[in-house]
KEVOVO-118990 format. One record per residue (C-alpha): residue number from 1; x negated, y negated, z negated; chain; residue in three letters. Coordinates in nm, 2 decimals. Example, Ala and Ser with C-alpha at 12.3 -4.5 7.8 and 13.67 -1.06 7.14 Angstrom:
REM residues 2
> 1;-1.23;0.45;-0.78;A;Ala
> 2;-1.37;0.11;-0.71;A;Ser
//
This chain:
REM residues 184
> 1;0.55;1.89;1.09;A;Met
> 2;0.39;1.55;1.08;A;Met
> 3;0.06;1.53;1.27;A;Lys
> 4;-0.22;1.35;1.08;A;Leu
> 5;-0.45;1.12;1.29;A;Ile
> 6;-0.81;1.13;1.16;A;Thr
> 7;-0.69;1.15;0.80;A;Pro
> 8;-1.04;1.13;0.65;A;Glu
> 9;-1.16;0.83;0.85;A;Thr
> 10;-1.26;0.52;0.66;A;Thr
> 11;-1.10;0.21;0.81;A;Leu
> 12;-1.33;-0.10;0.82;A;Glu
> 13;-1.30;-0.48;0.83;A;Thr
> 14;-1.56;-0.74;0.81;A;Ser
> 15;-1.55;-0.75;0.43;A;Arg
> 16;-1.36;-0.43;0.33;A;Leu
> 17;-1.38;-0.05;0.34;A;Leu
> 18;-1.05;0.14;0.32;A;Leu
> 19;-1.15;0.48;0.20;A;Glu
> 20;-0.90;0.77;0.22;A;Pro
> 21;-0.79;0.81;-0.14;A;Leu
> 22;-0.91;1.12;-0.33;A;Val
> 23;-0.91;1.22;-0.70;A;Ala
> 24;-1.26;1.09;-0.75;A;Ser
> 25;-1.14;0.73;-0.68;A;His
> 26;-0.95;0.74;-1.01;A;Ala
> 27;-1.25;0.69;-1.23;A;Val
> 28;-1.35;0.38;-1.03;A;His
> 29;-1.01;0.21;-1.04;A;Ile
> 30;-0.84;0.34;-1.36;A;Tyr
> 31;-0.94;0.04;-1.57;A;Arg
> 32;-0.82;-0.22;-1.32;A;Gln
> 33;-0.49;-0.03;-1.29;A;Leu
> 34;-0.43;-0.09;-1.66;A;Lys
> 35;-0.37;-0.47;-1.60;A;Asp
> 36;0.00;-0.54;-1.67;A;Glu
> 37;0.01;-0.82;-1.42;A;Arg
> 38;0.01;-0.56;-1.14;A;Leu
> 39;0.35;-0.42;-1.26;A;Tyr
> 40;0.55;-0.74;-1.30;A;Gln
> 41;0.76;-0.69;-0.98;A;Phe
> 42;0.75;-0.31;-0.95;A;Ile
> 43;0.92;-0.04;-1.17;A;Pro
> 44;0.60;0.15;-1.23;A;Gln
> 45;0.39;0.13;-1.54;A;Glu
> 46;0.01;0.15;-1.57;A;Pro
> 47;-0.12;0.51;-1.56;A;Pro
> 48;-0.12;0.67;-1.91;A;Ile
> 49;-0.45;0.84;-1.87;A;Ser
> 50;-0.74;0.89;-1.63;A;Leu
> 51;-0.64;1.26;-1.60;A;Gln
> 52;-0.28;1.17;-1.50;A;Val
> 53;-0.42;0.93;-1.23;A;Leu
> 54;-0.66;1.19;-1.10;A;Gln
> 55;-0.38;1.45;-1.08;A;Thr
> 56;-0.16;1.20;-0.89;A;Arg
> 57;-0.45;1.11;-0.65;A;Tyr
> 58;-0.52;1.48;-0.59;A;Arg
> 59;-0.16;1.53;-0.49;A;Ala
> 60;-0.17;1.23;-0.26;A;Leu
> 61;-0.50;1.34;-0.10;A;Ser
> 62;-0.30;1.62;0.08;A;Ser
> 63;-0.19;1.33;0.31;A;Arg
> 64;0.14;1.51;0.37;A;Leu
> 65;0.47;1.53;0.18;A;Ser
> 66;0.54;1.88;0.05;A;Pro
> 67;0.78;1.95;0.34;A;Asp
> 68;0.53;1.82;0.59;A;Gly
> 69;0.77;1.57;0.74;A;Gln
> 70;0.59;1.25;0.61;A;Glu
> 71;0.23;1.14;0.64;A;Ala
> 72;0.12;1.00;0.30;A;Trp
> 73;-0.17;0.76;0.39;A;Leu
> 74;-0.34;0.61;0.09;A;Asn
> 75;-0.67;0.42;0.07;A;Trp
> 76;-0.89;0.28;-0.21;A;Ala
> 77;-1.00;-0.06;-0.09;A;Val
> 78;-1.36;-0.17;-0.17;A;Ser
> 79;-1.58;-0.47;-0.09;A;Leu
> 80;-1.84;-0.37;0.17;A;Arg
> 81;-2.11;-0.58;0.03;A;Gln
> 82;-2.08;-0.50;-0.34;A;Phe
> 83;-1.92;-0.15;-0.33;A;Glu
> 84;-1.66;-0.28;-0.58;A;Thr
> 85;-1.30;-0.14;-0.57;A;Tyr
> 86;-1.05;-0.42;-0.54;A;Ile
> 87;-0.72;-0.24;-0.48;A;Gly
> 88;-0.52;0.02;-0.29;A;Thr
> 89;-0.31;0.04;0.03;A;Leu
> 90;-0.04;0.29;0.11;A;Glu
> 91;0.16;0.38;0.41;A;Ala
> 92;0.43;0.65;0.45;A;Thr
> 93;0.48;0.75;0.82;A;Val
> 94;0.81;0.91;0.91;A;Tyr
> 95;0.89;1.15;1.19;A;Ala
> 96;1.11;0.88;1.36;A;Asn
> 97;0.80;0.67;1.43;A;Gln
> 98;0.86;0.42;1.15;A;Thr
> 99;0.65;0.35;0.84;A;Ala
> 100;0.67;0.18;0.51;A;Ala
> 101;0.37;0.01;0.34;A;Ile
> 102;0.27;-0.10;-0.01;A;Ala
> 103;-0.04;-0.27;-0.14;A;Tyr
> 104;-0.20;-0.36;-0.47;A;Met
> 105;-0.49;-0.59;-0.50;A;Ile
> 106;-0.64;-0.62;-0.85;A;Phe
> 107;-0.60;-0.97;-1.02;A;Pro
> 108;-0.96;-1.08;-1.01;A;Pro
> 109;-0.94;-1.05;-0.63;A;Phe
> 110;-0.61;-1.23;-0.57;A;Trp
> 111;-0.59;-1.53;-0.34;A;Gln
> 112;-0.91;-1.45;-0.15;A;Gln
> 113;-0.75;-1.31;0.17;A;Gly
> 114;-0.83;-0.94;0.09;A;Tyr
> 115;-0.47;-0.83;0.10;A;Ala
> 116;-0.41;-0.98;0.44;A;Lys
> 117;-0.74;-0.85;0.58;A;Glu
> 118;-0.67;-0.49;0.45;A;Gly
> 119;-0.30;-0.50;0.56;A;Cys
> 120;-0.40;-0.62;0.91;A;Leu
> 121;-0.63;-0.32;0.95;A;Gln
> 122;-0.36;-0.09;0.81;A;Leu
> 123;-0.10;-0.22;1.05;A;Leu
> 124;-0.33;-0.19;1.35;A;Asn
> 125;-0.39;0.18;1.24;A;His
> 126;-0.02;0.25;1.22;A;Leu
> 127;0.07;0.08;1.55;A;Phe
> 128;-0.22;0.20;1.75;A;Asn
> 129;-0.31;0.54;1.61;A;Asp
> 130;0.03;0.66;1.47;A;Tyr
> 131;0.23;0.49;1.75;A;Gln
> 132;0.49;0.37;1.50;A;Val
> 133;0.76;0.13;1.63;A;Asn
> 134;0.86;-0.04;1.30;A;Ile
> 135;0.67;-0.10;0.98;A;Val
> 136;0.88;-0.20;0.67;A;Ala
> 137;0.80;-0.35;0.33;A;Ala
> 138;1.04;-0.38;0.04;A;Glu
> 139;0.96;-0.66;-0.20;A;Ile
> 140;1.12;-0.79;-0.52;A;Asp
> 141;1.27;-1.13;-0.44;A;Thr
> 142;1.08;-1.29;-0.73;A;Arg
> 143;0.74;-1.18;-0.58;A;Asn
> 144;0.66;-1.50;-0.39;A;Val
> 145;0.29;-1.42;-0.33;A;Ala
> 146;0.38;-1.08;-0.17;A;Ser
> 147;0.66;-1.24;0.04;A;Ile
> 148;0.42;-1.50;0.17;A;Glu
> 149;0.16;-1.23;0.26;A;Leu
> 150;0.41;-1.03;0.45;A;Ile
> 151;0.54;-1.33;0.64;A;Lys
> 152;0.18;-1.43;0.73;A;Ser
> 153;0.15;-1.08;0.89;A;Leu
> 154;0.44;-1.14;1.12;A;Gly
> 155;0.71;-0.95;0.92;A;Phe
> 156;1.07;-1.08;0.94;A;Lys
> 157;1.32;-1.04;0.66;A;Arg
> 158;1.60;-0.82;0.78;A;Val
> 159;1.81;-0.76;0.47;A;Ser
> 160;1.86;-0.82;0.10;A;Thr
> 161;1.95;-0.55;-0.15;A;Lys
> 162;2.12;-0.69;-0.45;A;Glu
> 163;2.07;-0.50;-0.78;A;Asn
> 164;1.81;-0.27;-0.61;A;Ala
> 165;1.67;-0.17;-0.95;A;Asp
> 166;1.66;-0.25;-1.32;A;Phe
> 167;1.33;-0.24;-1.50;A;Phe
> 168;1.14;-0.43;-1.77;A;Lys
> 169;1.47;-0.57;-1.89;A;Gly
> 170;1.57;-0.74;-1.56;A;Cys
> 171;1.77;-0.67;-1.25;A;Val
> 172;1.56;-0.66;-0.94;A;Ser
> 173;1.68;-0.77;-0.60;A;His
> 174;1.48;-0.67;-0.30;A;Glu
> 175;1.41;-0.81;0.04;A;Tyr
> 176;1.34;-0.57;0.33;A;Arg
> 177;1.09;-0.70;0.58;A;Tyr
> 178;1.00;-0.54;0.91;A;Glu
> 179;0.73;-0.58;1.17;A;Cys
> 180;0.78;-0.44;1.52;A;Met
> 181;0.45;-0.50;1.69;A;Ser
> 182;0.08;-0.49;1.62;A;Ser
> 183;-0.04;-0.81;1.45;A;Pro
> 184;-0.29;-1.03;1.62;A;Thr
//
């Protein structure tokens, strides 16, 4: 069974609050999640209804996979000063002391450093509190902004998976990036 480390603690940066995701966050971010630009490089589609999103967030708020072998850590990201939700962060922590991350910042907040700031705090949490050895991110090879973000966080590309997926009428190739130490 995976041990959760302070699962209900809000993580903080100078500009952001990373609140553990719960069903009530759905009402605050549903509208932003309908923006098609968020799904250009991922196989998911926007949520079909607020109720579906609430149900998904309720399941994720358990913070554990059904078999208890993975920690599912998800946050709603908000601006401290304005209490405005700007995105989500995710981490799956595995029993072998590795983790995978994903992030989604809403388009009005792109190119303002929020993704990097939130991811740095997330990485520090994973390395320091969960004692993970490796954090991975898998990114569509066409997603230049995400690739640049991950590289700026100290991740190194370790592999390429050709024909990783097929969605929205296109073949998707993926890069796998890994980071093996806490960022500075």
